[in-house]
N, C-alpha and C positions, 0 to 999 in steps of 0.2 A: 438491602434487598427491597426493591419496589416493583409494583406492577408496571408494565411497559405501556403507559398511556401518556404520550407527550402532550403537554399543555399547548393547545392551539395558539395561545398568545405568544408562546416562545418561538413559534414558527413564522410569525409575522416578519417579513423581510426587513422593513424599515426599523422596527424596534431591535431586531437582532443585530443589525450592522451598527446602529448608533450606540446601543448599550455595551457592545463588545469592546469598543475602542479603549476606554480607560483601563479595563482589565487586561486586555491584550498587550498594552504597552509595558506591563511589568516583565514580559518575556522578550523585550527588545534585546537583540544580540544573540538570542538563542536560535537553535536549528530545530525545525519540526520536519520529520520525514513522514510523508503521507503516501500510503499505498492506495491507489484509486482503481477500483475494479467493480465487478458485478454489473447488474442491469442498469445502474445509475449512469454508466458510460454510454448507454444507448438512448437515454432520455434527454432531449435537447434542453428542457427547462432545468433539470437537475445538473446537467453539464454546465449550464450558465451559472447556476448558483455556486457550484463547486469552484469554478474559475474566479468568481467574484470573491469568494472566501480566501482563496489562495493569494489573490492580489491584495486583499485587505491585510493579510498576515505580513506580506512584504512591506506594505505601506507603513506599518507600525514598528518596523525594525526587526521583525522575525525573518529568518532565512528558511523558507519552505523548500523542500526537495520532494518532487513528485515522482513516484514510481508507479507505473501502470501495468495492468494485466491485459488480457485480450484473448483468453481461451475460447469463448464462444465465437468470436470473429475469426480466429484461426480455424476452428472446426468448420465454419461455414465455407471459408475459402477452400479448404481441403476437399470438402464434399463437392463443391462446384468444379474443382480440378480433377475429380475422380480418384482422389487419394484417400484411402481408408484410415480413420483414426483408431489407434489402439492405445489402451491405458493399462498401466500396472501400478497398483497402489496409489491411484489418483494422478500419476505422472504420465504425460503423453510420450509414448515411444516415438523418438525423433530420429528418423533416418535422414539422409541428405535431402531428399525431395521435400520432406516435411519441414526440415530446418529452413530451406529456402522460402517456403510459404510463410512460416512463422516470422522470419526476419522481415519479409516484405510487409506483412500485416502490422507487426509491432512497431518497427522503426519507420516504415514508409507511410502507413495509413494512420493508425491510432495515435502515435506519438505526435504527428503533425496536426491532427485534429485537436488535441489537447492544447498544443501551442497556440493554435488559432483561437480557441475559446478564451484563453488567457489574454490574448491580444485584444479581443473584442471587449473584455472586461477592463481594459486600460492598462494591462501589465505587459511586461516584456519577458518572454520565455525562450529558452534554447532547448531544442529537442536533441537528445543524444541517446546512445545505448551504452551498456557496460563496456563495449569495445572501444569507445572513444577515449583517447588518453589513457588507455589501459586501466580504466576505472575499476573494472572487475575482471580479474583473471580467474580462470576456472579449469578444472580437469573433468574428465568423463566420470559420471557418477557410477559407482559400483553397486550393483544390486545382487543379493544372494542367489537369485534364481533366474533372472531375466537380463538380457542385454537391452538397455534403454536407449541405445544409440547416442545421439548428441545431447543428452540431458546432462547438465553440468552441476558440479559442486564447486562452491566458491573457495578459492585458495587465498586470495589476497584482494584488498581494496585499497586503491590509491586515490585519495580525494582531491588531488590537485585540480582536476578539471572542474569539479563541483565548486571548490573554493574560488577558482577564477571566475566562474559564471556568477556566483553569489556576490562576490566583491564588486563586480561590474554593475550591480543593481538589477540583475536578471534572475529568473527562476529556472533551475534545471528541471527538465522533464525526462525521465530515464526509462528506456525500454529494457525489459529484463533479459538481456542477452549478454553473455560473457565471452571473453576471448581466451583461447588456449595459447600455449607457449609457441605454437607454430602458426598462430593467426586464425585458427579455425573458430567457428561460431559455436556457442553452446546455449541451449535453451535452459533458462533458470526460472524456478518458481518465483513469481513476483513478490509474494509475502516474504520469502526467504531473502531475496535481494534487498527489500526494504529494511528488514531487520539488520542485515549486515551493514547497510549504509548508515542506519541510525547509530549503531555502535561506533563505526569508523569516524563519523562526523561529530561524535559526542553530543548527539541530539538530546534535547530536553524531553521531547515527546515523539512517540511512534504511533501513528494512526493507521489502522487497517480498516478501510471502508469496504463493506461487503454487502450481502443481501439478507442479513439477519440482524435482529435487534442487538445481539450480544450473546452472552452466555445465559441460558435459562435454567432454572431449577426444575425439579420434577413436576411442579405445579404450574410450570410455564411462566413464572415470574422472573423478571430480569435481575440477575446478580450484578450489582453495580460496581462492586469492589472485590478483588480477589488477590491473594498472594500465591506464590508458587506452591507452597505446601497445601493450601486449600484446593488449588487446581489438581494436584496429584490425588487428593482424597476424592474429588468429584469424578475424576477419571476412573478411579478404582471402583467406585460404587455404580458406575454406568451412567451418571448424570451427563457427563461429557463423552461424546463419541463421534465417530465419523470424521468429517472434514474440519470440525472444530478443534480436534486434537492438534494437528500441525499448526493451526493458527495460534493457539495458545502456547505451543512450544516456541514459536517465534517470539511471542511476547515475553516468555520466561527468559529466553536467551538474551533478548534485548535488555531487560532490566538487570539481569545478572552481569551483562556486559557494560553497564554504566549508564544506560538510559534511565531517566528519572521515572517515567511511566509509559506504558503502552496501552492502547485503547482499541477495542474492537467495536466498530460503529456501523449502524445501518446507513449506507450511502444513499438510500432512497428517501431518507428524511431530509428535507431542505435545511441547509446550513447546520448539518449535524455536528461538524467540528466546532463551530462557534458555540453551540448549545452545550457541548461537552466541556469546553474550556471555561466558560464564564457563568454557568449555572450550578447551583449546589447539587441538583439531582442528576445532572449530566444527561447523556444520551446513549450510553453504551456500557460496556464492561471495562473498567480500568484495572490494569494489573500493575502492582507495585511490590517491591520487597517488603516483607513483614517487619 
């Protein structure tokens, strides 16, 4: 457990990228699944840094798979279209009109923006959704009290399209939309999709980039390493609450499903992934089996 005060020297771009190379090469051949979301997606400088980091991972032989969110952008487009957003337990109720907007924003706008940032950084990326190649098949989520509409639960992951893209030397960028048995679209939580893809690809790491430093204790100090049993205790005593609970459950599911480690990181910190990977203090909260 350490106070969350990143060393400014670690954030120096040149030092970060240069010093990372020897350490990153030990992961050559591994898959890293990265959920990219939060306000970092709307900051051009952070988007550029993120793209550079992903391109660097690919350059040293790691196979990055990017899964992105887009909740704020969907909300803004719905508002502009005169469609009211409704939420139940943090999930957007998704009728057909909302689903059309969500798919347009996620697959048509955000996905291609990330592909473009990676291209500017010297990489090659392919933007897809869970519908492409039937990567993610889903069914309607059942809620005990509400009809959530076209919110989906993942039934199956077929990594063929991801494997094909990665073997071709390119980086898959995945929008969190699944496909039903009859071809219908389902809105899927991006953290959840990233966790499922990490398990299905046998990923070494799952990174959840968000708008918080990680898991904080009651004194607001960063908890840098947690096990599933420790997480359960922190949830019981109220240290962990709200939106952090489902994120940590995704991490638990991932490591119990075979992923070596899952990390919650602050995507607003430049090069947060590299800092986490190759420095002893890291940059977020790492979850591993005890």
